[in-house]
N, C-alpha and C positions, 0 to 999 in steps of 0.2 A: 788277694787272687794269687790264684797262682801256677809256677811256671809248668808244659808241659812236653818233654818232646817230644820232638817228630825223626820216624829213624826214614833214610829215601832210601829205595836200594838204583845200581846201578844205568837200570831199563826207569825208570820215575825221571830218573837226573835228564835222559836223553832222548828223553821228554818234552818237557821241559826245555830244553835246545832249541830243541825244531821248530822253526817257525810255521807257521798251523796252515800260515797263505801257500806254501812253496809249490810253487807251478812238477808236473814233471807230468813226459809225455808216454798215452800208451800204444801200443799199437795199430797198425789200418787190421780189419779183419781178412784176412787173404777170401777171392774172389766175389766178393766189394759189390763190384759189377759182373754185371750176370752175362753169361756163352751167346745168347739176345741181341746183347746190346751190344757192343764186341762186334758179330758178325753184320747190323747192322748200317753200319757204325764205316764196318772198313766197306759196304755194296754199295752204301750213299754216301759215304760220307757226311759232314757234318751239314743234317742246311740249320734255317735261319735261327730257330729257335735256339741252339747248342753254341752257331756263331753267338748270338748277341748274349747269354750270359757268359762266355769266353770274357764279348768284349767290354761284355757292364764288368766285371770281377779283373781287369786287364785298368780298368779306366781307373773303381773305384782306388788298388791296390797304387799307383801314379798320383791320384791325389791325395790318395794319404800320408804319402815316400812326401809329394810336395810339401803337404801344409808341415810336417818332419821339421822338411828342411828349415822354413825359413819361421817360425815358428823360435 
């Protein structure tokens, strides 16, 4: 059996050192809310559908935080 030598560059070593499951933040695109939606909310306020969505989101976050604290 013969031994083979492997040459690694600095780039190869840095690729090995970085964990593959690292998260990265991505900036939200500008103007992802249409001007029509903004005008509708400004003119009519939040309707029950939008209020319900916000309420459910808040309750889910609060439930998750409570579950995390008591775990």
